[in-house]
C-alpha positions in Angstrom: -66.6 44.0 95.3 -66.9 42.3 91.8 -63.9 40.2 91.8 -60.8 39.4 93.5 -58.2 42.0 94.0 -54.8 42.4 92.1 -52.8 42.4 95.0 -55.0 38.6 96.3 -54.2 37.0 92.6 -50.7 38.1 92.6 -49.5 36.5 96.1 -49.9 32.7 94.9 -47.5 33.9 91.9 -45.1 35.3 93.9 -44.8 32.1 96.3 -44.1 30.5 93.3 -41.4 32.9 92.0 -39.8 32.8 95.7 -39.8 28.9 95.3 -38.4 28.8 91.9 -35.5 31.2 93.0 -34.5 28.6 95.9 -34.2 25.6 93.9 -31.5 26.6 91.8 -29.5 27.4 95.1 -30.5 23.9 96.5 -29.0 22.4 93.0 -25.8 24.6 92.5 -25.3 23.2 96.4 -25.8 19.5 95.5 -23.7 19.7 92.3 -20.8 21.5 94.2 -21.0 18.2 96.8 -21.4 16.1 93.5 -18.4 17.7 91.9 -15.9 18.1 95.1 -16.7 13.9 96.1 -15.5 13.4 91.8 -12.6 15.2 92.7 -11.8 13.3 95.5 -12.4 10.1 93.9 -10.1 11.2 90.9 -7.0 11.1 93.2 -7.4 7.4 93.9 -6.3 6.4 90.3 -2.9 7.3 91.5 0.4 8.1 90.0 1.3 4.4 89.3 -1.3 3.7 86.7 0.3 2.6 83.6 -1.6 2.6 80.0 -2.0 -1.1 79.2 -0.2 -2.1 75.6 -2.2 -2.2 72.3 -3.4 -5.5 71.1 -1.0 -7.2 68.7 -3.1 -7.3 66.0 -2.6 -6.3 62.3 -6.2 -5.5 61.3 -9.9 -4.9 62.5 -10.8 -8.9 62.1 -9.6 -11.8 63.5 -9.3 -13.6 60.1 -7.8 -12.3 56.9 -10.3 -10.2 54.6 -11.6 -12.0 51.4 -10.2 -10.4 48.2 -13.7 -9.5 47.2 -17.3 -9.5 48.9 -20.2 -11.6 47.3 -22.2 -10.3 44.6 -26.1 -10.1 44.1 -28.2 -9.9 40.9 -29.3 -6.4 41.4 -28.4 -2.9 40.1 -25.3 -2.0 41.9 -24.8 -5.7 43.5 -21.3 -6.2 41.9 -18.9 -7.4 44.0 -16.6 -5.3 46.1 -12.8 -5.2 46.6 -10.5 -4.3 49.8 -8.0 -2.1 48.6 -5.7 -2.8 51.5 -2.7 -0.2 52.8 -4.0 2.3 50.1 -4.9 5.9 50.7 -8.3 7.3 50.5 -8.7 10.4 48.5 -9.3 13.6 50.6 -12.7 14.1 48.9 -13.8 10.8 49.2 -17.1 11.8 48.5 -16.0 12.1 44.6 -15.8 8.2 44.8 -19.6 7.6 44.3 -20.0 10.2 41.4 -23.0 11.4 43.0 -24.0 14.9 41.5 -26.4 15.3 44.8 -23.8 14.4 47.3 -21.1 16.5 46.0 -22.8 20.1 47.4 -23.2 18.6 50.6 -20.0 17.4 51.2 -17.7 19.8 50.0 
Protein backbone atom coordinates (compact mmCIF):
# COMPACT_ATOMS: atom_id res chain seq x y z
CA UNK A 1 0.00 0.00 0.00
CA UNK A 2 1.49 3.33 -1.04
CA UNK A 3 -0.63 5.65 1.10
CA UNK A 4 -3.80 5.91 3.17
CA UNK A 5 -6.97 4.99 1.45
CA UNK A 6 -9.48 7.69 0.54
CA UNK A 7 -11.98 6.33 3.07
CA UNK A 8 -9.38 6.53 5.86
CA UNK A 9 -8.59 10.14 4.99
CA UNK A 10 -12.28 11.09 4.78
CA UNK A 11 -13.23 9.75 8.24
CA UNK A 12 -11.86 12.72 10.26
CA UNK A 13 -13.55 15.14 7.88
CA UNK A 14 -16.88 13.37 8.27
CA UNK A 15 -16.57 13.56 12.08
CA UNK A 16 -15.86 17.30 11.83
CA UNK A 17 -18.89 17.84 9.58
CA UNK A 18 -21.11 15.90 11.99
CA UNK A 19 -19.83 17.97 14.93
CA UNK A 20 -20.45 21.18 13.01
CA UNK A 21 -24.07 20.18 12.38
CA UNK A 22 -24.80 19.69 16.07
CA UNK A 23 -23.34 23.06 17.11
CA UNK A 24 -26.01 25.20 15.43
CA UNK A 25 -28.75 23.07 17.03
CA UNK A 26 -27.28 23.69 20.48
CA UNK A 27 -26.86 27.37 19.72
CA UNK A 28 -30.47 27.62 18.55
CA UNK A 29 -31.67 25.99 21.75
CA UNK A 30 -29.55 28.39 23.81
CA UNK A 31 -30.98 31.42 21.97
CA UNK A 32 -34.50 30.07 22.39
CA UNK A 33 -33.99 29.89 26.15
CA UNK A 34 -32.54 33.43 26.18
CA UNK A 35 -35.45 34.72 24.09
CA UNK A 36 -38.09 33.16 26.32
CA UNK A 37 -36.35 34.56 29.39
CA UNK A 38 -36.25 38.04 27.79
CA UNK A 39 -39.96 37.87 26.96
CA UNK A 40 -40.79 36.80 30.48
CA UNK A 41 -38.66 39.61 31.93
CA UNK A 42 -40.30 42.20 29.68
CA UNK A 43 -43.58 41.59 31.47
CA UNK A 44 -41.96 42.98 34.63
CA UNK A 45 -42.20 46.53 33.23
CA UNK A 46 -45.93 46.27 33.65
CA UNK A 47 -48.84 48.37 32.46
CA UNK A 48 -48.32 51.11 35.08
CA UNK A 49 -45.24 52.55 33.35
CA UNK A 50 -45.52 56.28 32.66
CA UNK A 51 -43.29 58.21 30.28
CA UNK A 52 -41.31 60.84 32.19
CA UNK A 53 -41.99 64.45 31.24
CA UNK A 54 -39.65 66.22 28.85
CA UNK A 55 -37.11 68.53 30.45
CA UNK A 56 -38.12 72.17 30.69
CA UNK A 57 -35.40 73.70 28.51
CA UNK A 58 -35.45 76.04 25.55
CA UNK A 59 -32.21 74.90 23.89
CA UNK A 60 -29.38 72.42 23.89
CA UNK A 61 -27.10 74.38 26.19
CA UNK A 62 -27.73 75.55 29.75
CA UNK A 63 -26.82 79.16 28.92
CA UNK A 64 -27.75 81.19 25.83
CA UNK A 65 -25.42 80.94 22.84
CA UNK A 66 -23.23 83.93 21.96
CA UNK A 67 -24.13 86.01 18.91
CA UNK A 68 -20.86 85.01 17.18
CA UNK A 69 -18.11 82.47 17.64
CA UNK A 70 -14.47 83.39 18.01
CA UNK A 71 -12.50 84.08 14.86
CA UNK A 72 -8.99 83.02 13.89
CA UNK A 73 -6.43 84.69 11.67
CA UNK A 74 -6.37 81.85 9.11
CA UNK A 75 -8.16 81.11 5.87
CA UNK A 76 -11.77 80.25 6.70
CA UNK A 77 -11.37 81.42 10.29
CA UNK A 78 -14.10 84.05 10.16
CA UNK A 79 -16.53 84.21 13.06
CA UNK A 80 -19.71 82.17 12.65
CA UNK A 81 -23.15 83.47 13.56
CA UNK A 82 -25.94 81.37 15.01
CA UNK A 83 -29.26 81.83 13.21
CA UNK A 84 -31.71 80.66 15.86
CA UNK A 85 -35.22 79.85 14.75
CA UNK A 86 -34.44 79.79 11.02
CA UNK A 87 -35.05 76.84 8.73
CA UNK A 88 -32.15 75.00 7.15
CA UNK A 89 -32.41 74.45 3.42
CA UNK A 90 -33.46 70.94 2.36
CA UNK A 91 -30.33 70.99 0.20
CA UNK A 92 -28.05 72.05 3.05
CA UNK A 93 -24.88 70.90 1.31
CA UNK A 94 -25.24 73.68 -1.28
CA UNK A 95 -24.52 76.20 1.50
CA UNK A 96 -20.86 75.08 1.38
CA UNK A 97 -20.50 76.03 -2.33
CA UNK A 98 -18.37 72.94 -2.90
CA UNK A 99 -18.38 71.43 -6.41
CA UNK A 100 -16.83 68.25 -4.96
CA UNK A 101 -19.56 67.86 -2.31
CA UNK A 102 -22.59 68.52 -4.54
CA UNK A 103 -22.49 65.22 -6.50
CA UNK A 104 -21.92 63.23 -3.30
CA UNK A 105 -24.94 64.61 -1.44
CA UNK A 106 -27.48 65.00 -4.22
